[in-house]
C-alpha positions as CSV (number, residue, x, y, z in Angstrom):
1,M,0.0,0.0,0.0
2,R,1.1,3.6,-0.5
3,I,1.7,6.1,2.3
4,G,-1.8,7.6,2.0
5,E,-3.4,4.2,2.3
6,L,-1.2,3.3,5.3
7,A,-2.1,6.6,6.9
8,D,-5.8,6.0,6.4
9,A,-5.5,2.4,7.7
10,T,-3.7,3.5,10.9
11,G,-5.3,6.9,11.6
12,L,-1.9,8.6,11.4
13,S,-0.9,11.4,9.1
14,T,1.6,10.9,6.2
15,E,3.9,13.3,8.0
16,T,3.9,11.2,11.1
17,I,4.7,8.1,9.1
18,R,7.6,9.9,7.4
19,Y,8.8,11.2,10.8
20,Y,8.8,7.6,12.2
21,E,10.9,6.6,9.2
22,K,13.4,9.4,9.9
23,A,13.4,8.5,13.6
24,D,14.4,4.9,12.7
25,L,11.1,3.5,14.1
26,L,9.8,2.4,10.8
27,P,12.2,0.8,8.2
28,P,12.5,2.6,4.9
29,P,9.8,1.2,2.5
30,S,10.5,-0.2,-0.9
31,R,9.8,2.3,-3.7
32,T,8.0,2.0,-7.0
33,P,9.9,2.9,-10.2
34,A,8.2,6.3,-9.9
35,G,9.6,6.7,-6.4
36,Y,6.4,6.2,-4.4
37,R,6.7,4.5,-1.0
38,V,5.2,1.0,-0.9
39,Y,4.4,-0.6,2.5
40,G,3.6,-4.2,3.4
41,P,1.3,-5.3,6.2
42,E,4.2,-5.4,8.6
43,A,4.3,-1.6,8.5
44,M,0.8,-1.4,9.7
45,D,1.5,-3.8,12.5
46,R,4.6,-1.8,13.5
47,L,2.7,1.5,13.5
48,H,0.0,0.0,15.7
49,F,2.8,-1.2,18.1
50,I,4.3,2.3,18.1
51,R,1.0,4.0,18.8
52,G,0.2,1.6,21.6
53,A,3.6,2.2,23.2
54,Q,3.0,5.9,23.0
55,R,-0.4,5.6,24.7
56,L,1.5,3.9,27.5
57,G,3.7,6.9,27.8
58,L,6.8,5.4,26.4
59,R,9.4,7.8,24.9
60,L,10.5,7.3,21.3
61,E,13.9,6.1,22.4
62,D,12.2,3.4,24.6
63,I,10.0,2.4,21.6
64,R,13.0,2.2,19.4
65,N,14.6,-0.2,22.0
66,L,11.5,-2.3,22.3
67,L,11.3,-2.5,18.5
68,A,14.9,-3.7,18.4
69,I,14.1,-6.3,21.0
70,R,11.0,-7.3,19.0
71,D,13.0,-7.4,15.7
72,T,16.2,-9.1,16.9
73,G,15.7,-10.3,20.5
74,T,18.4,-7.9,21.7
75,C,18.5,-4.4,23.1
76,P,21.1,-2.1,21.6
77,C,21.8,-0.2,24.8
78,E,21.4,-2.7,27.6
79,P,20.3,-6.3,28.1
80,A,16.7,-6.6,27.0
81,A,15.5,-8.2,30.3
82,D,17.0,-5.2,32.3
83,F,15.4,-2.7,30.0
84,L,12.0,-4.4,30.1
85,A,12.1,-4.9,33.8
86,R,13.0,-1.2,34.4
87,R,10.2,0.0,32.1
88,L,7.7,-2.4,33.6
89,A,8.6,-1.0,37.1
90,E,8.0,2.5,35.8
91,V,4.6,1.4,34.2
92,D,3.6,-0.3,37.5
93,A,4.5,2.9,39.4
94,E,2.4,5.0,37.0
95,I,-0.5,2.5,37.4
96,R,-0.3,2.9,41.2
97,R,-0.3,6.7,40.8
98,L,-3.3,6.6,38.6
99,E,-5.2,4.2,40.9
100,A,-4.6,6.6,43.8
101,L,-5.8,9.5,41.7
102,R,-8.9,7.5,40.7
103,T,-9.6,6.6,44.4
104,E,-9.3,10.3,45.3
105,M,-11.6,11.4,42.5
106,T,-14.2,8.7,43.4
107,T,-14.1,9.9,47.0
108,M,-14.7,13.4,45.9
109,L,-17.6,12.4,43.6
110,N,-19.2,10.4,46.4
111,A,-18.9,13.3,48.8
112,L,-20.9,15.6,46.5
113,P,-24.4,16.4,47.6
114,A,-27.0,14.1,46.1
115,G,-29.3,16.9,44.9
116,E,-28.7,19.4,42.2
117,C,-25.8,21.7,42.8
118,P,-27.1,25.3,42.9
119,Q,-25.7,27.7,40.3
120,P,-23.3,30.3,41.8
121,T,-24.5,33.8,42.3
122,P,-22.7,36.0,39.8
123,G,-19.8,37.9,41.2
124,T,-19.6,35.7,44.4
125,W,-18.0,32.5,43.2
126,L,-14.5,33.6,44.0
127,Q,-15.4,35.1,47.4
128,R,-14.9,33.2,50.6
129,E,-17.6,33.0,53.2
130,G,-17.4,35.5,56.0
131,R,-15.7,38.2,53.8
């Protein structure tokens, strides 16, 4: 498929796909005699992996390392197991932080009055009581 078709299939822009190529996240595609990029189904799979990793908050360098592990079974900067264990610990810490935030928000929601909340009186919403 050409770059526009790949963009449509993945929900990414053609500029983003070209950027991922320049950032060595996506291998250079083959080209037609006219110079158009031609991608196989593996490019779509790789782009879905990249987007999923980004949704998890991974940095592009981390994604590049994960792709190297995925492609070759080795990590270019450190042993793959060490890298994955470190990132997994970071993800676990973020999950704990988000769970604490969720608990706090749920507590706040449950503490709201059951009835309709009255609209603030214009000009008074920033004033404290007793002033």
